[in-house]
C-alpha positions as CSV (number, residue, x, y, z in Angstrom):
1,X,18.2,-12.7,-17.1
2,X,14.3,-10.7,-17.2
3,X,14.2,-8.3,-14.4
4,X,11.7,-9.5,-11.9
5,X,9.1,-6.4,-11.6
6,X,8.2,-7.1,-8.1
7,X,11.6,-6.9,-7.0
8,X,11.8,-3.8,-8.7
9,X,8.6,-2.7,-7.4
10,X,9.9,-3.4,-3.4
11,X,12.7,-1.7,-3.8
12,X,11.5,1.6,-5.1
13,X,8.6,1.1,-2.0
14,X,11.9,0.2,0.2
15,X,13.8,3.5,-0.9
16,X,10.3,6.0,-0.2
17,X,10.2,4.7,2.8
18,X,14.0,4.9,3.7
19,X,13.5,8.8,2.6
20,X,10.2,9.4,4.3
21,X,12.2,8.3,7.5
22,X,15.1,10.1,6.7
23,X,12.9,13.3,6.4
24,X,10.9,12.3,9.6
25,X,7.6,12.8,7.2
26,X,4.7,10.6,8.6
27,X,3.6,7.5,6.1
28,X,1.8,4.4,6.6
29,X,2.6,1.0,4.9
30,X,-0.3,-0.7,3.3
31,X,0.7,-4.7,3.0
32,X,-1.7,-7.2,1.0
33,X,-1.5,-10.1,2.7
34,X,-4.3,-12.7,1.4
35,X,-6.1,-12.7,-1.9
36,X,-9.0,-15.1,-2.9
37,X,-9.3,-15.5,-6.7
38,X,-8.6,-13.2,-9.5
39,X,-7.1,-10.2,-8.3
40,X,-4.7,-7.7,-9.7
41,X,-1.9,-7.7,-7.2
42,X,-1.5,-10.5,-5.0
43,X,-0.3,-11.1,-1.5
44,X,3.0,-9.1,-0.8
45,X,1.8,-6.2,-2.5
46,X,2.9,-2.8,-1.0
47,X,2.1,0.7,-1.4
48,X,2.8,4.0,0.9
49,X,0.6,6.3,1.9
50,X,1.7,9.7,3.4
51,X,0.1,11.9,6.1
52,X,-1.1,14.3,3.1
53,X,-3.1,11.2,1.2
54,X,0.5,11.1,-1.4
55,X,0.6,7.4,-2.4
56,X,3.5,5.2,-4.0
57,X,2.6,1.7,-4.9
58,X,-0.8,0.3,-5.9
59,X,-2.8,-2.6,-4.3
60,X,-5.7,-2.8,-7.0
61,X,-4.8,-1.5,-9.9
62,X,-7.6,1.9,-9.2
63,X,-10.8,0.2,-7.6
64,X,-9.9,0.2,-4.3
65,X,-6.9,2.7,-4.1
66,X,-9.1,5.6,-2.5
67,X,-10.3,3.5,0.1
68,X,-7.2,2.5,0.9
69,X,-6.0,6.0,1.4
70,X,-8.7,7.1,3.4
71,X,-8.0,3.7,5.8
72,X,-4.3,4.7,5.8
73,X,-4.6,8.2,6.8
74,X,-6.8,7.5,9.4
75,X,-4.6,4.8,10.9
76,X,-1.8,7.2,10.2
77,X,-3.8,9.9,12.3
78,X,-5.2,7.4,15.5
79,X,-1.1,5.9,15.4
80,X,-3.2,2.4,15.3
81,X,-2.3,-0.4,12.9
82,X,-5.7,-1.7,10.7
83,X,-6.8,-4.4,8.8
84,X,-8.8,-4.1,6.4
85,X,-11.1,-6.5,4.2
86,X,-11.6,-5.1,0.7
87,X,-14.4,-8.0,-1.2
88,X,-14.6,-7.1,-4.5
89,X,-17.3,-9.8,-4.8
90,X,-20.1,-7.8,-3.4
91,X,-21.1,-3.9,-3.5
C-alpha cells in the first residue's frame, strides 16, 4: 500500500506543534479551510509559523507564503486569531 503523503505531512506538522509546545515557543497554526478552483494545496493543508518567522509546511507552493508569514506573526503578536482570504484570481 502506498504511503499517504497528506497523512505524513500532517504527522510532521503535529510533531512540530508538540515540540514547540514542549519548548514553550510561540507559534501560529495556519489552516486552509476552503479553496475554489485550481489550487496547489486544498482545504486541510497546514503550516506552522514560529514567532521568529520560521515556517514548517506550505499552503500555496510558494506564491502566498510570505503573506502567510506576515499575517501569522501579526496574529501571534496581537494574540488574536485571523481569517485571511487569499484571492489568486485578482491582483
